[in-house]
C-alpha distance (Angstrom), angle and dihedral (degrees) to the residues before:
residue distance angle dihedral
M1 . . .
A2 3.79 . .
F3 3.76 137.5 .
F4 3.81 121.0 -111.9
Q5 3.78 132.7 -172.4
Y6 3.77 114.6 -133.8
R7 3.77 139.6 -171.9
A8 3.79 117.8 -159.0
A9 3.79 141.9 160.3
D10 3.78 128.8 -132.3
N11 3.81 125.7 -139.8
S12 3.81 91.6 -87.4
G13 3.81 91.0 55.5
K14 3.82 96.1 -107.5
L15 3.81 115.5 147.2
V16 3.79 118.5 -122.7
E17 3.82 125.6 -169.5
G18 3.77 130.0 -175.5
I19 3.82 149.5 120.9
M20 3.80 124.0 -87.7
E21 3.82 133.8 179.4
A22 3.81 120.6 -129.7
D23 3.81 143.0 135.3
S24 3.80 94.1 -103.6
E25 3.78 144.2 -13.2
R26 3.81 89.3 -86.5
G27 3.79 88.9 59.7
I28 3.80 90.1 53.7
V29 3.81 90.4 50.0
A30 3.81 91.9 50.8
R31 3.81 93.2 48.3
L32 3.81 92.3 47.9
H33 3.82 90.3 51.6
E34 3.80 89.6 50.3
I35 3.81 91.7 57.9
G36 3.81 92.9 45.1
L37 3.81 99.8 -102.3
I38 3.81 127.9 133.0
P39 3.85 110.4 -135.0
L40 3.80 114.4 -133.0
K41 3.81 104.0 167.3
I42 3.78 133.6 5.9
C43 3.79 124.8 -176.4
P44 3.83 141.3 149.8
P45 3.82 114.3 -78.8
G46 3.80 91.6 -106.9
E47 3.79 90.4 66.0
A48 3.77 124.0 66.1
P49 3.81 113.1 -127.5
G50 3.76 91.1 -125.3
K51 3.78 103.6 -74.7
L52 3.80 113.5 165.8
L53 3.79 112.1 -117.4
P54 3.79 122.5 -151.8
V55 3.79 112.2 -89.9
P56 3.80 117.5 -140.9
F57 3.81 92.6 -147.4
P58 3.83 115.5 44.1
F59 3.80 95.4 -149.3
L60 3.82 90.5 61.5
S61 3.81 91.1 64.3
R62 3.80 92.9 54.6
R63 3.76 92.9 76.3
K64 3.76 123.4 150.4
V65 3.79 116.1 -86.9
T66 3.79 106.9 -106.7
Q67 3.78 131.1 -152.7
Q68 3.80 88.1 -107.8
D69 3.82 89.9 57.1
L70 3.78 89.7 50.4
L71 3.82 90.4 50.8
H72 3.82 91.7 52.2
F73 3.80 90.6 48.8
T74 3.81 91.2 49.7
Q75 3.81 93.2 48.4
E76 3.80 93.6 49.1
L77 3.81 94.8 43.7
S78 3.81 89.9 48.8
T79 3.83 90.9 50.1
L80 3.80 92.9 50.8
I81 3.81 95.5 46.0
R82 3.82 92.5 47.2
A83 3.80 87.3 52.5
G84 3.79 88.9 59.9
L85 3.81 100.8 -106.2
P86 3.82 116.7 145.3
L87 3.80 116.7 -106.5
D88 3.80 95.5 -111.6
R89 3.80 92.9 50.9
S90 3.80 90.7 46.8
L91 3.81 91.3 53.4
S92 3.79 90.0 45.8
I93 3.82 89.7 56.6
L94 3.81 92.0 47.2
T95 3.80 92.1 56.7
N96 3.82 87.9 69.4
L97 3.80 99.1 46.5
G98 3.81 97.4 94.1
Q99 3.81 100.2 -113.6
G100 3.81 91.4 150.8
E101 3.79 132.1 -78.5
E102 3.81 95.4 -88.7
F103 3.80 94.5 49.0
E104 3.81 92.4 44.0
R105 3.81 89.3 53.8
T106 3.82 89.4 51.3
I107 3.81 92.1 49.7
R108 3.80 90.3 50.7
L109 3.81 89.5 53.2
L110 3.82 89.1 50.2
L111 3.80 89.4 51.4
E112 3.81 91.5 50.2
G113 3.80 89.7 50.3
I114 3.82 92.2 50.1
R115 3.80 91.8 49.6
A116 3.80 89.3 49.0
G117 3.82 89.8 57.0
K118 3.81 100.1 -99.9
P119 3.81 120.8 139.7
L120 3.80 114.1 -110.3
S121 3.82 91.4 -117.3
A122 3.82 91.9 54.1
S123 3.80 91.0 51.4
M124 3.81 91.2 47.9
A125 3.81 91.5 49.5
E126 3.81 87.9 63.5
H127 3.83 88.8 65.5
P128 3.83 105.4 52.8
D129 3.81 91.2 159.3
V130 3.83 89.0 64.1
F131 3.82 105.1 29.0
P132 3.83 115.1 41.1
R133 3.80 122.3 -144.1
L134 3.80 92.2 -101.2
Y135 3.80 90.8 55.6
V136 3.81 94.1 47.8
N137 3.82 94.1 46.9
M138 3.79 92.7 50.3
I139 3.81 91.7 48.7
R140 3.82 89.2 49.1
A141 3.81 91.0 51.5
G142 3.83 91.0 47.4
E143 3.80 91.6 51.1
S144 3.82 92.0 48.9
A145 3.82 93.0 50.0
G146 3.81 95.4 38.5
I147 3.81 92.8 -120.6
L148 3.80 101.1 111.7
D149 3.82 93.0 140.0
G150 3.82 91.4 54.2
V151 3.80 92.2 47.8
L152 3.80 90.5 50.7
R153 3.81 89.3 54.2
H154 3.83 90.1 52.1
L155 3.80 90.1 48.6
E156 3.78 90.2 48.7
E157 3.81 91.0 53.2
Y158 3.82 91.9 46.0
L159 3.81 93.6 50.5
E160 3.81 93.0 45.1
R161 3.81 92.2 53.3
S162 3.81 93.0 44.2
I163 3.80 92.3 50.2
A164 3.82 92.2 45.1
L165 3.82 91.9 53.0
R166 3.81 92.2 47.0
E167 3.81 92.2 48.9
D168 3.81 91.7 48.4
L169 3.80 91.1 52.1
K170 3.80 91.6 45.8
A171 3.81 91.7 50.4
A172 3.81 91.7 48.6
L173 3.81 93.4 50.7
T174 3.82 99.3 41.1
Y175 3.81 97.2 83.8
P176 3.85 97.0 44.8
V177 3.82 91.2 47.6
L178 3.80 91.6 48.1
L179 3.80 90.6 47.0
A180 3.81 91.8 49.8
A181 3.83 91.2 48.9
V182 3.81 92.6 50.8
A183 3.81 91.4 46.0
G184 3.80 91.8 49.6
F185 3.80 92.7 48.4
S186 3.81 91.1 48.1
L187 3.81 92.0 51.9
I188 3.82 91.8 48.7
V189 3.83 90.6 52.9
L190 3.80 90.1 46.0
F191 3.81 95.9 51.4
L192 3.82 98.5 37.3
Y193 3.81 101.8 40.2
V194 3.81 114.3 10.9
I195 3.82 102.4 44.3
P196 3.86 95.1 44.2
R197 3.84 89.0 57.2
F198 3.79 89.9 53.6
A199 3.81 90.0 46.5
L200 3.83 89.9 60.7
I201 3.80 88.5 65.4
F202 3.82 91.5 60.4
K203 3.83 97.2 38.5
D204 3.81 98.6 96.8
I205 3.79 96.9 34.2
Q206 3.81 114.3 104.6
Q207 3.77 94.4 -161.4
A208 3.79 114.0 109.9
L209 3.77 114.3 -108.6
P210 3.81 124.8 -140.0
W211 3.80 114.0 -86.6
M212 3.81 92.6 -113.4
S213 3.81 91.1 55.8
L214 3.81 92.6 46.5
L215 3.78 91.5 48.5
L216 3.80 91.7 51.0
I217 3.82 95.1 45.5
N218 3.81 93.5 46.5
F219 3.80 91.7 48.1
S220 3.81 91.3 50.0
Y221 3.83 90.9 46.7
G222 3.82 92.1 49.7
L223 3.79 91.9 47.0
S224 3.80 93.6 50.1
R225 3.82 93.0 46.3
Y226 3.80 101.8 37.3
G227 3.79 100.6 24.2
W228 3.80 91.0 108.7
L229 3.81 89.1 56.9
V230 3.83 91.3 51.1
I231 3.81 90.6 50.0
F232 3.81 90.6 47.4
L233 3.82 92.5 50.6
I234 3.81 91.8 47.1
A235 3.82 91.2 49.3
L236 3.81 90.8 46.9
G237 3.80 91.3 49.7
A238 3.81 91.4 47.6
A239 3.82 91.4 49.7
A240 3.81 91.5 49.1
A241 3.81 91.1 48.1
A242 3.82 91.5 48.2
Y243 3.82 90.4 50.1
Y244 3.81 90.9 50.4
I245 3.81 92.7 46.7
R246 3.82 89.7 55.5
S247 3.81 89.7 64.9
P248 3.85 117.1 85.6
E249 3.80 93.4 -116.6
G250 3.81 92.9 44.7
R251 3.81 92.8 49.0
L252 3.80 91.1 50.3
R253 3.81 92.5 49.7
W254 3.83 91.4 45.4
D255 3.80 92.9 51.3
L256 3.80 91.2 46.4
W257 3.81 91.3 49.4
R258 3.81 91.5 50.1
L259 3.80 90.7 54.5
R260 3.82 90.1 52.4
L261 3.80 96.4 50.8
W262 3.78 116.3 127.0
L263 3.82 110.6 -102.1
L264 3.82 93.8 -13.6
G265 3.82 96.6 58.2
D266 3.80 94.7 69.5
L267 3.82 91.0 46.0
L268 3.82 92.4 50.7
C269 3.80 90.8 46.9
K270 3.82 91.9 53.7
L271 3.80 90.2 46.3
E272 3.83 91.0 53.5
V273 3.81 92.0 46.6
A274 3.80 91.1 51.2
R275 3.81 91.5 48.0
F276 3.81 92.1 48.7
A277 3.81 93.0 48.5
R278 3.83 94.0 44.6
T279 3.80 93.3 49.0
L280 3.81 95.5 45.5
A281 3.82 91.8 45.8
A282 3.82 91.1 51.0
L283 3.81 91.7 50.5
L284 3.80 93.6 47.7
K285 3.82 91.7 47.1
G286 3.78 88.2 51.0
G287 3.80 91.0 57.6
V288 3.82 98.7 -104.0
P289 3.85 111.3 148.4
L290 3.80 115.0 -110.1
L291 3.82 96.4 -113.2
E292 3.80 92.8 49.4
A293 3.80 90.8 43.7
L294 3.81 91.4 53.5
G295 3.80 90.0 50.8
T296 3.79 90.5 51.6
V297 3.81 93.0 47.3
Q298 3.80 89.8 50.0
G299 3.81 89.4 58.8
V300 3.80 94.2 42.7
V301 3.84 102.6 49.5
G302 3.78 114.8 90.6
N303 3.80 98.5 -146.4
R304 3.81 114.5 82.8
V305 3.82 92.7 -158.4
L306 3.80 89.6 58.9
A307 3.83 90.9 42.8
R308 3.81 89.4 55.4
A309 3.81 90.2 50.6
I310 3.83 90.1 50.1
S311 3.81 90.4 52.5
Q312 3.82 88.1 55.8
V313 3.80 89.4 49.2
Q314 3.80 90.2 51.4
R315 3.80 91.3 51.1
R316 3.82 92.5 49.0
V317 3.81 92.3 47.4
K318 3.81 89.1 50.5
E319 3.81 87.1 54.7
G320 3.81 90.0 52.5
K321 3.81 96.6 -103.4
G322 3.80 130.7 123.6
M323 3.78 133.0 -93.6
V324 3.79 99.9 -123.1
G325 3.83 97.8 73.6
P326 3.83 99.1 60.8
L327 3.80 91.6 37.2
T328 3.81 88.8 55.7
E329 3.81 91.2 48.6
S330 3.80 90.8 54.0
G331 3.81 90.4 64.7
L332 3.80 91.0 -144.2
F333 3.78 101.7 100.4
P334 3.82 121.4 79.2
D335 3.80 118.4 -127.4
L336 3.80 92.7 -108.7
A337 3.81 92.2 56.3
L338 3.82 91.9 46.9
N339 3.80 92.4 49.9
M340 3.80 92.6 48.5
I341 3.82 91.6 49.2
A342 3.83 90.0 48.5
V343 3.81 90.6 51.8
G344 3.80 90.1 48.2
E345 3.82 91.2 53.4
E346 3.81 92.6 47.5
T347 3.81 94.6 48.3
G348 3.80 97.0 39.0
K349 3.82 91.8 -118.4
L350 3.78 98.4 108.9
E351 3.82 96.7 140.4
A352 3.82 92.0 51.8
M353 3.82 91.9 49.2
L354 3.80 91.4 47.1
A355 3.80 89.4 52.3
N356 3.82 89.1 51.3
V357 3.81 90.4 49.4
A358 3.81 90.0 51.1
D359 3.82 92.7 48.4
H360 3.80 92.0 48.5
Y361 3.79 95.8 49.7
D362 3.80 93.0 41.8
L363 3.80 86.5 60.5
E364 3.81 90.7 44.6
V365 3.80 90.7 52.7
K366 3.81 91.4 50.2
R367 3.81 92.7 48.4
Q368 3.80 94.4 45.7
T369 3.81 92.0 46.2
K370 3.79 89.7 51.5
R371 3.82 91.1 50.0
L372 3.80 92.7 48.5
T373 3.80 94.1 47.8
S374 3.81 90.9 47.3
L375 3.83 87.2 56.9
L376 3.79 95.3 39.9
E377 3.80 96.4 56.1
P378 3.85 97.1 58.4
A379 3.83 89.7 39.5
L380 3.82 90.6 57.2
I381 3.80 92.0 46.2
L382 3.81 91.4 47.7
G383 3.81 92.2 47.9
M384 3.78 91.7 49.5
G385 3.81 90.1 48.3
L386 3.80 92.5 51.0
V387 3.81 92.6 50.8
V388 3.81 93.4 47.5
G389 3.80 90.0 44.7
F390 3.82 90.9 52.3
V391 3.81 90.4 50.3
V392 3.82 93.7 48.8
I393 3.82 93.9 47.1
S394 3.82 91.8 46.8
M395 3.80 92.6 51.3
L396 3.81 92.6 45.6
M397 3.81 91.2 49.7
A398 3.82 89.6 52.2
I399 3.81 92.7 48.8
F400 3.81 92.9 47.2
S401 3.82 91.1 48.0
I402 3.82 90.2 57.2
H403 3.81 92.3 57.3
D404 3.82 93.0 39.3
L405 3.77 90.5 -118.8
P406 3.79 119.0 153.7
F407 3.78 113.3 -112.6
C-alpha cells in the first residue's frame, strides 16, 4: 500500500484535493469513482499535482504556452468530457488547475466564447499562438460529427508521441552539444590567453622559430587582435543569410539544401516524413476530410519542399487521383513509405497505414540519431586532442630551439 495525492472534481465542478492510500493509481481512480468524484491528476505525495504557486515576479508567470501545457489541457478536458460534464463546466474547472497565468487567461476567453454561443474551435482559432491549426481543425471536425471526446483522445495520443520524439532527440543531442561548447570555450582560452603568454618568451629572441611554432603564434596574435572583426563578419553573414531565408525563394533553397546535407540530410528527411504521416493520420482519425487535412498539413510542416509536394498531392486528390504519384515525384519519401501509403489507399485504411509509417520512421530517427551521436562524441574528443597536441608540440619545439636542443 502507498499514499497518493489526487486532484478531482465533483458533479458540480468543484475541485477537491487530498491524499489517499491504495495499492496503485488504478485503486485511487476506482475509490474516487465510488465516492462520486472525477479524477483529474494522481501522483505520489512527493510530487505536487500541478498547483500553481505564487510567483515573486509577475513577468515570470507569463511564460509561453508549451506543447506540454497543451497536452495537460487536452488530457484533463478529455477526462472531464468523458465523465459527462458539459463543455462550459469543464472549461470552468480547467481555469483553476494551475496551468500558468497565460494559459488560464486563454481558457477563460474560451469559456466566455462558449457561453456567448461560439463553437469551441472558433474560440480556439482566435489564439493561434496556443492552439495550432491541426488542433483547431480536429476540434472543428469533432464538434461537427459529435465525437469531441474521441477527437481529444486522438489529439492526446498525437501530442504524447510528438513530445516523446522531441525529448528523445533532445536527450541524445545534449551531451554532444555540451561537449562541443566546452571544447570551443577551451580553445578560445588557449588561443587568446595561454599562447600569447608563451609568445612573450620568444618576443626578444632573434633566433628563428620552427614553422609550426610561428604558425601557432601568428594565428593566436591575429585572433586576439582581429577576433572582433571575424565575429562581426560572421554575424553580418548570418544576418544576411537569415534575411535571404525569410524570402520564399530563399526558404525553398534552404530547405532543399538541408535535405541534401551529408549524414544529416537523410535524418532530416525521415523526420519530415514521420511528421507528415503523424499529422495527416491524426487529422484523418479525427474525422477531417482528406482534402482539408492535406491543406492543414501543408501549413503545419516546416519544410517548404515537402509543403510544395503536399500541394501537388492535394491537387491530384481533388482531380480524383491518388497520393503516391506526386509524393514519388517529390523525391523525399522512401520506397517503404510510398508502398505503405499505396496499400492504405487501396484498402481504405489510409490513416492506419500513415500511423504505421510515422511509428516506423520515428524509430528510424531515434536509431540514426543515436548512431550519429555515438560517432560525434569520439570525433569531438579526437579533434580537441589533436588541436591541443599540436599546440603542445609547437610550444615544445620553440622552447627546445631556444636552447639548441634536438627535438
